[in-house]
C-alpha positions as CSV (number, residue, x, y, z in Angstrom):
1,M,8.2,-24.0,-5.2
2,W,10.5,-21.1,-6.1
3,T,12.6,-18.7,-4.1
4,G,12.4,-15.0,-4.5
5,R,12.3,-11.7,-2.6
6,L,9.4,-9.6,-1.5
7,D,10.2,-5.9,-1.8
8,C,8.1,-4.2,0.8
9,G,9.2,-0.6,0.0
10,N,11.6,0.1,2.8
11,R,12.8,-3.5,3.1
12,A,13.1,-6.7,1.1
13,V,12.8,-10.1,2.5
14,N,13.6,-13.6,1.2
15,C,10.6,-15.8,0.5
16,V,9.6,-19.1,-0.9
17,L,6.6,-19.4,-3.3
18,F,4.1,-22.2,-2.9
19,N,0.6,-23.1,-4.3
20,V,0.8,-20.8,-7.3
21,S,-2.2,-20.1,-9.5
22,A,-2.8,-17.4,-12.1
23,S,-4.5,-15.3,-9.4
24,G,-2.3,-15.8,-6.4
25,A,0.0,-17.8,-4.2
26,M,1.3,-18.6,-0.8
27,L,4.6,-17.3,0.4
28,R,6.7,-18.5,3.3
29,L,8.8,-15.8,5.0
30,D,10.3,-15.1,8.4
31,D,8.1,-12.2,9.3
32,P,5.0,-11.5,7.2
33,D,4.1,-8.4,9.3
34,L,7.1,-6.5,7.8
35,C,5.3,-5.9,4.6
36,P,2.4,-3.5,4.0
37,S,-0.7,-4.6,2.1
38,T,0.9,-4.2,-1.3
39,A,4.5,-5.2,-2.4
40,R,6.6,-6.3,-5.3
41,L,7.4,-9.9,-5.6
42,I,10.7,-10.6,-7.4
43,L,11.2,-14.1,-8.8
44,P,14.5,-14.5,-10.8
45,R,13.0,-17.2,-13.0
46,F,9.8,-15.4,-13.8
47,G,10.2,-11.6,-13.3
48,E,8.5,-9.1,-11.1
49,F,4.9,-8.9,-10.0
50,R,2.8,-6.4,-8.1
51,V,1.0,-8.3,-5.3
52,R,-1.5,-7.6,-2.5
53,N,-1.5,-9.4,0.9
54,V,-4.8,-11.2,1.4
55,W,-4.0,-13.1,4.6
56,R,-1.1,-13.5,7.0
57,G,0.1,-16.4,9.2
58,A,3.0,-16.7,11.6
59,D,5.5,-17.5,8.8
60,S,3.4,-17.3,5.7
61,M,1.3,-14.9,3.6
62,G,-1.3,-15.3,1.0
63,I,-1.0,-13.0,-2.0
64,E,-3.1,-12.0,-4.9
65,F,-1.3,-11.0,-8.1
66,L,-2.3,-7.5,-9.2
67,E,-1.3,-8.4,-12.8
68,S,-3.9,-9.9,-15.1
69,P,-4.3,-13.7,-14.7
70,Q,-3.4,-14.0,-18.4
71,R,-0.1,-12.3,-17.9
72,V,0.7,-14.4,-14.8
73,A,-0.2,-17.6,-16.6
74,S,1.9,-16.7,-19.6
75,L,5.0,-16.0,-17.4
76,F,4.5,-19.2,-15.5
77,R,3.7,-21.2,-18.7
78,G,4.4,-24.9,-18.3
79,T,4.7,-24.7,-14.5
80,L,1.0,-24.1,-13.5
81,P,-1.7,-26.9,-13.5
82,E,-3.8,-26.6,-16.7
83,A,-6.9,-25.6,-14.7
84,A,-5.0,-22.6,-13.3
85,A,-3.6,-21.4,-16.5
């Protein structure tokens, strides 16, 4: 679990990242409806990622990384389960 910001173009919102894999993750945030279908996820520990919203809940959002799974796995090296990397 890591904290970050989701840059939605005209607005940035704080979020918490859960359930990370090389292809996507779940975000917790106050209002998922504030963001369009694509955004930029900024994680101070790992860098910036282009992401696409694949589902929304009341206070959560499922995202797909638009970067290659190899790049995501390399940036998260040592923090993802072996099967996801």
